[in-house]
PALUMLUM-78571 format. One record per residue (C-alpha): x, y, z. Coordinates in steps of 0.1 Angstrom, whole numbers, padded with zeros to 4 digits, always signed. Each point is the difference from the previous one (the first is absolute). Example, Ala and Ser with C-alpha at 12.3 -4.5 7.8 and 13.67 -1.06 7.14 Angstrom:
2
+0123-0045+0078;+0014+0034-0007;
END
This chain:
497
+0312+1188+0774;+0020-0026+0019;+0036+0005+0012;+0026-0026-0008;+0014-0020+0030;+0037-0005+0004;-0002-0038-0003;+0014-0029-0019;-0014+0012-0033;+0025+0029+0000;+0022-0004-0031;+0038+0001+0002;+0009+0036-0008;+0036-0009-0008;-0011-0019-0031;-0021+0028-0017;+0009+0029-0022;-0019+0032+0001;-0026-0008-0027;-0009-0034+0013;+0022-0024-0020;+0028-0020+0016;+0037+0007-0002;+0032-0015+0013;+0008+0032+0019;-0008+0001+0037;-0022+0027+0016;+0031+0015+0016;+0017+0003-0033;-0031+0016-0016;-0001+0025+0029;+0036+0010-0004;-0003+0005-0037;-0031+0021+0003;+0013+0021+0029;+0034+0005-0018;-0018+0014-0030;-0023+0021+0021;+0026+0017+0021;+0019+0012-0031;-0030+0007-0021;-0008+0035-0014;-0035-0003+0014;+0013-0002+0036;+0025+0028-0006;-0028+0023-0011;-0019-0009+0032;+0030+0012+0020;+0003+0032-0021;-0037+0007+0004;+0002-0002+0038;+0032+0021+0000;-0015+0028-0022;-0032+0000+0021;+0022+0007+0030;+0016+0029-0019;+0034-0017-0004;+0006+0004-0038;+0032-0005-0019;+0010+0036+0002;+0010-0006+0036;+0029-0022-0012;+0013+0025-0026;+0035+0015+0004;+0015+0030-0018;+0028-0009-0023;+0024+0018-0023;+0026-0010-0026;+0033-0005+0018;+0036+0003-0012;-0001-0035-0014;-0031+0008-0021;-0023-0022+0021;-0028+0013+0021;+0009+0005+0037;-0022+0008+0030;+0004+0036+0010;-0008+0014+0034;+0003+0037-0006;-0032+0003-0022;-0035+0001+0013;-0018-0033+0000;-0036+0007+0010;-0023-0030-0001;-0035+0012-0003;-0027-0027+0002;-0035+0005-0013;-0024-0026+0014;-0023-0003-0030;-0003-0037+0004;-0013+0003+0035;-0025+0027-0010;-0013-0021-0029;-0002-0032+0020;-0019+0018+0028;-0023+0016-0025;-0010-0033-0015;-0005-0018+0033;-0018+0029+0016;-0023+0004-0030;-0009-0037-0003;+0003-0012+0036;-0003+0032+0020;-0036-0008+0010;-0010-0033+0017;-0010-0029-0022;-0037-0006-0002;-0017-0035-0003;-0035-0003-0014;-0021-0031+0004;-0037-0007+0006;+0008-0027+0026;+0001+0018+0033;+0018-0028+0018;+0027-0001-0027;+0004+0038+0002;+0005-0003+0038;+0028-0025-0006;+0018+0024-0023;-0005+0028+0025;+0019-0020+0025;+0028-0006-0025;+0002+0036-0014;+0012+0017+0031;+0021+0032+0000;+0032-0022+0002;-0011-0017-0033;-0004+0034-0018;+0034+0011+0012;+0015-0033-0013;-0018+0005-0033;+0015+0035-0004;+0035-0013+0009;-0005-0028-0025;-0010+0025-0027;+0032+0020+0007;+0022-0031-0003;-0018-0011-0032;+0008+0033-0017;+0036+0000+0012;+0007-0036-0007;-0025-0009-0027;-0016-0026+0022;-0007-0005+0037;-0009-0031+0020;-0022-0011+0029;+0005-0032+0019;-0032-0017+0012;+0003-0016+0035;-0016-0004+0034;+0013+0022+0028;+0008-0012+0036;-0037+0002+0010;-0012-0019-0030;-0013+0030-0020;+0003+0001-0038;+0027+0026-0007;+0019+0015-0030;+0036+0010+0003;+0016+0023-0025;+0033-0014-0012;+0032+0016-0014;-0002-0003-0038;+0038-0005-0001;-0004-0032+0019;-0026-0016-0022;+0007-0020-0031;-0032-0012-0015;-0002-0031-0023;-0030+0005-0023;-0021-0027-0016;-0011+0022-0029;+0015+0026-0023;-0024+0027+0012;+0012-0004+0036;-0034-0007+0015;+0005-0035+0015;+0028-0008+0025;+0018-0033-0001;+0022+0008+0029;+0017+0028+0018;+0036+0002+0012;+0007+0023+0029;+0037+0010+0004;+0006+0021+0032;+0024+0007+0028;-0005-0001+0038;+0022+0011+0029;+0008-0025+0026;+0022+0000+0031;+0027-0026+0007;+0010+0008+0036;+0009+0037-0001;+0006+0001-0037;-0026+0012-0025;-0001-0019-0032;-0020+0003-0033;-0014-0032-0013;-0015-0004-0035;-0031-0022-0003;-0020-0013-0029;-0036-0013-0001;-0018-0019-0028;-0038+0004+0001;-0024-0018-0022;-0035-0015+0003;+0014-0030+0018;+0017+0018+0029;+0033+0017+0007;+0037-0011+0000;+0024+0021+0021;+0038+0002-0005;+0030+0018+0014;+0027+0012-0024;+0035-0010+0011;+0034-0004-0017;-0010-0034-0016;-0034+0010-0013;-0034-0005+0015;-0005-0018+0033;-0035-0009+0013;-0010+0024+0027;-0008-0025+0027;-0004+0026+0027;-0028+0019-0018;-0015-0032-0015;+0016-0013-0032;-0033-0013-0014;-0033+0015+0010;-0036+0008-0010;-0015+0034-0006;-0016+0000+0035;-0012-0023+0027;-0034-0006+0016;-0009-0015+0033;-0018-0034-0005;-0008-0014+0035;+0032-0001+0019;+0022+0001-0031;+0011+0026-0025;-0005-0009-0036;+0019+0017-0029;-0023+0014-0027;+0007+0016-0034;-0019+0025-0021;-0008-0012-0035;+0020+0029-0013;+0034+0014+0008;-0006+0024+0030;+0013+0031-0017;-0019+0028-0017;+0017+0023-0026;-0009+0036-0005;+0012+0014-0033;+0006+0037-0010;-0007-0010-0036;-0002-0031-0021;+0037+0002-0009;+0009+0002+0037;+0022+0030-0009;+0009+0025+0027;-0006+0037-0005;+0037+0008+0005;+0009-0020-0031;-0020+0024-0021;+0011+0033+0015;+0035-0006+0014;+0020+0015-0029;-0022+0031+0001;+0004+0004+0037;+0038-0005-0002;+0002+0026-0028;-0019+0025+0021;+0022-0007+0031;+0032+0003-0020;-0009+0032-0018;-0013+0017+0031;+0031-0010+0019;+0023+0012-0028;-0017+0033+0000;+0005+0003+0037;+0036-0009-0004;+0005+0026-0026;-0015+0027+0022;+0022-0010+0028;+0031-0001-0021;-0006+0035-0015;+0020+0018+0026;+0029-0023-0009;+0001+0011-0036;+0031-0004-0022;+0025+0028+0003;+0023+0014-0027;+0030+0014+0018;+0028+0021-0016;+0033+0009+0018;-0009-0016+0033;+0027+0005+0026;-0011-0027+0024;+0015-0035+0005;-0023-0025-0017;-0036-0003-0014;-0013-0019+0031;+0012+0026+0024;-0014+0028-0023;-0034-0017+0000;+0000-0004+0038;+0010+0036+0006;-0026+0013-0025;-0027-0021+0017;+0011+0011+0035;+0009+0037-0004;-0017+0009-0033;+0033+0016-0009;+0028-0008-0024;+0033+0019-0007;+0013+0001-0036;+0030+0015-0017;+0000+0031-0022;-0021-0006-0030;-0016-0030+0016;-0037-0007+0007;-0027-0025+0009;-0030-0008-0021;-0027-0025+0011;-0015-0022-0027;-0035-0007+0013;-0020-0031-0007;-0031+0008-0021;-0032-0017+0011;-0027-0004-0026;-0029+0006+0023;-0027-0003-0026;+0013-0033-0014;+0002-0015+0035;-0035+0012+0009;-0015-0013-0032;+0016-0034+0005;-0010-0004+0036;-0036+0010-0007;-0002-0026-0028;+0017-0026+0022;-0026+0006+0027;-0028-0003-0024;+0014-0033-0014;+0003-0015+0035;-0037+0006+0007;-0011-0008-0035;+0017-0035-0001;-0004-0005+0037;-0038+0006-0004;-0003+0024+0028;-0014+0035+0008;+0025+0029+0001;-0018+0024+0023;+0024+0027-0010;-0003-0004-0037;-0036+0009-0007;-0020+0031+0010;-0036-0011+0004;-0012+0029+0021;-0012+0003+0036;-0033-0018-0007;+0007-0026-0027;-0029-0017-0018;-0006-0037+0000;+0011-0002-0037;+0033+0018+0008;+0007-0023+0029;-0007-0031-0021;+0023+0012-0026;+0028+0007+0025;-0004-0034+0016;-0005-0019-0033;+0034-0017-0001;+0000-0008+0037;-0035-0014-0003;+0011-0022-0030;+0029-0015+0019;-0021-0005+0031;-0028-0017-0020;+0026-0025-0014;+0014-0006+0034;-0036-0005+0013;-0005-0027-0026;+0030-0019+0014;-0011+0006+0036;-0035-0013-0007;+0016-0033-0011;+0020-0001+0033;-0032+0007+0020;-0016-0030-0016;+0029-0021+0012;-0005+0015+0034;-0037-0008-0001;+0008-0037-0008;+0021-0003+0031;-0026+0018+0021;-0029-0022-0014;+0020-0032+0006;+0008+0011+0035;-0037+0007+0008;-0011-0033-0016;+0025-0020+0021;-0005+0019+0032;-0037+0008+0000;-0013-0025-0026;-0016+0028-0021;+0007+0002-0037;+0000+0035-0013;+0018-0007-0032;-0032+0003-0021;-0010+0034+0014;+0003+0032-0020;+0028+0022+0014;+0015+0032-0013;+0032+0017+0011;-0001+0037-0005;+0032+0021+0000;-0011+0035+0008;+0022+0023-0019;+0009+0033+0017;+0000+0028-0025;-0009+0036+0006;-0035+0007-0013;-0022+0030-0007;-0024-0005+0029;-0023+0029-0009;-0006-0014-0035;-0007-0035+0013;-0024+0012+0027;-0019+0022-0025;-0003-0030-0024;-0014-0021+0029;-0026+0027+0008;-0010+0001-0037;-0004-0038+0000;-0025-0002+0030;-0032-0017-0013;+0019-0016-0029;+0023-0023+0019;-0005-0019+0033;+0011+0015+0033;+0025-0028+0004;+0017+0008-0033;+0001+0037+0008;+0013-0005+0035;+0027-0024-0013;+0013+0027-0023;+0001+0028+0026;+0037+0009+0007;-0006+0003+0037;-0015-0035+0005;+0024-0027+0011;-0025-0027+0010;-0031-0001-0022;-0020-0025+0021;+0007+0020+0032;-0009+0033-0017;-0033-0014-0013;-0008-0012+0035;+0007+0035+0014;-0022+0016-0027;-0029-0024+0009;+0004+0007+0037;+0001+0037-0007;-0033-0002-0019;-0016-0020+0028;+0011+0025+0026;-0014+0028-0021;-0034-0017-0003;-0001-0007+0037;+0006+0036+0008;-0027+0009-0024;-0024-0025+0016;+0008+0014+0035;-0005+0036-0011;-0033-0005-0019;-0016-0029+0018;+0004-0025-0028;+0015-0006-0034;-0014+0011-0033;-0018-0028-0019;+0026-0001-0027;+0030-0002+0023;+0024-0029+0000;+0015-0005+0035;+0017-0033-0010;+0016+0014-0032;-0016-0029-0019;-0026+0019-0020;-0029-0016+0020;-0014+0031+0015;-0008+0006+0037;-0029-0001+0024;-0013+0033+0013;-0006+0001+0037;
END
């Protein structure tokens, strides 16, 4: 798995188009066209909406109360209640999915001990935290990204990128092979005592990277950062040599095959829930300010009458006059029915678990739990399929790194990534089933299924040691072991003293 050097054979990127043919357009023109379309695309807008709704900043926060004015047009009014009640369904559903699929550390299984040790060095707690954060961004934006690079000490590293900054250029319709990646981002720089925001653009493909600064005239090569570069550098003797991966050094993590964020599916339902709940709160607050029917009022004007009534709770009327309040009627049952259905729809189409909506008892059975979690499990399983493809991309970079740094080729080894779903289980039923399976299944299989076991190999070692200690105590107490004992746990029997 060689890396490509940054040498004379590097093709001129300005003369290519995205799919490999040639065009009269320069690379800078291609970048400007692609980024222009990307920044105003619906897909990018939904990414922004997904992030905003996850942070509980929905559209209801921008709503203003209006009324029909004297001209017949709606005007903003300030004397009516304008409650803006936000309901963070998006955050709860996103956290449910991420916690369910990625709440427990990722497991790697391989028969090659040395290969397993290499992965143990990679899958540190920081990696699990990054994976959870990536899952969150994938659900919010539809897709998340990692950048593959070497850190300051030469260690293979993976940096989570902002999905809004990444414009992928795919080689295939299924979006599985990258031709190139355009990164559009902003940095803060200081010019003397003035702080300034500078917009930069990077073009990454399998041949290296091109860096630009956006100015008033278009794209200018970023000489300061290195206008043209390789993916990374290696020390060869006294010199540094630029090297490139055979692939574009970015890994995508998709929420689903369509790269569609969750918020795009449930936004209208969440907005409806927020709006109706806020309207109901407004009506309750406006009730004391009901409409008044006044006869033979001796005051000055309606505004002063309203103020005096609110302040002193008293009004003076002429003979034969009176005041009658016309109260607003609230249809409580209709409101309650609508809100209950809206909540059900949010969890139904958001494929989540409404813990308030179902009564499964204090000790739910395994069947009841599986039914309650069926939609969440379905969505997590589809997300897992996409993440498994991403983990295979991750493996390619790790294998290539190990081959080039240690000279060991692990690409032919069997390796499985296991995403340990975190669902409440009926522990008592599982433990009973394990007991009933003793003598039918191997100890390893039974131990692996036990809900209290986190490391099967370590637990089997502890069981073996426990048996050996018990036999030793027996030998010390009785002056020897029985003829049919097995001190080594290998079925070979023992020697009586």
